C-alpha positions, 0 to 999 in steps of 0.5 A, spaced: 810 826 498 810 833 498 807 838 503 801 839 500 800 832 499 801 830 506 797 835 508 791 832 504 792 825 506 792 827 513 786 831 512 783 825 508 784 820 514 781 825 519 775 826 515 774 819 514 774 818 522 770 824 523 765 821 518 765 814 522 764 818 529 758 822 526 755 815 524 754 813 531 747 813 533 743 812 539 745 805 542 741 799 543 744 798 550 747 802 556 754 805 555 754 802 548 756 809 545 761 810 551 764 804 549 764 805 542 767 812 543 773 809 547 774 805 541 774 810 536 778 815 540 783 809 541 784 808 533 784 816 532 790 818 537 795 815 532 792 820 526 792 826 531 799 824 534 802 823 527 799 829 523 796 834 528 801 833 534 800 840 537 793 838 538 794 831 541 794 833 549 787 837 547 784 831 544 786 826 549 783 831 554 777 830 550 777 823 550 779 822 558 773 827 560 768 822 562 761 822 565 758 819 571 755 813 569 748 814 572 746 807 571 752 804 575 749 809 581 742 806 580 745 799 580 749 801 587 743 803 590 738 798 588 734 803 584 727 802 581 726 800 574 724 807 572 730 810 575 734 805 571 731 807 565 732 814 567 739 813 568 740 809 561 737 816 558 742 820 562 748 816 560 746 816 553 745 824 553 752 825 556 755 820 551 752 824 545 754 831 548 761 828 548 760 825 541 758 832 539 764 836 542 769 831 539 766 832 532 766 840 533 774 839 535 775 835 529 772 840 525 776 845 527 782 841 525 779 840 518 
């Protein structure tokens, strides 16, 4: 492959993964989006490593940047049902923020 074709293929693979990430929606159960984000990141790392090696450390840092599971805290404190619901909503909001941060990062690469 000549350099422009290689670059085009790299962008195409990353664009496909970006669209997949963009299609993820609000989960139907707690921590679903966070779990899916982790899986998506695991299959995206090889593409970043191969085609955007200079950005690998930054990308891995975004993936590693977790959030406090408010739902887990609620479970540990034997919280009320309304507290569980609030914790679930907060965890989902945090996961959506992480999703958008990663999308912005990928957009910068493309």
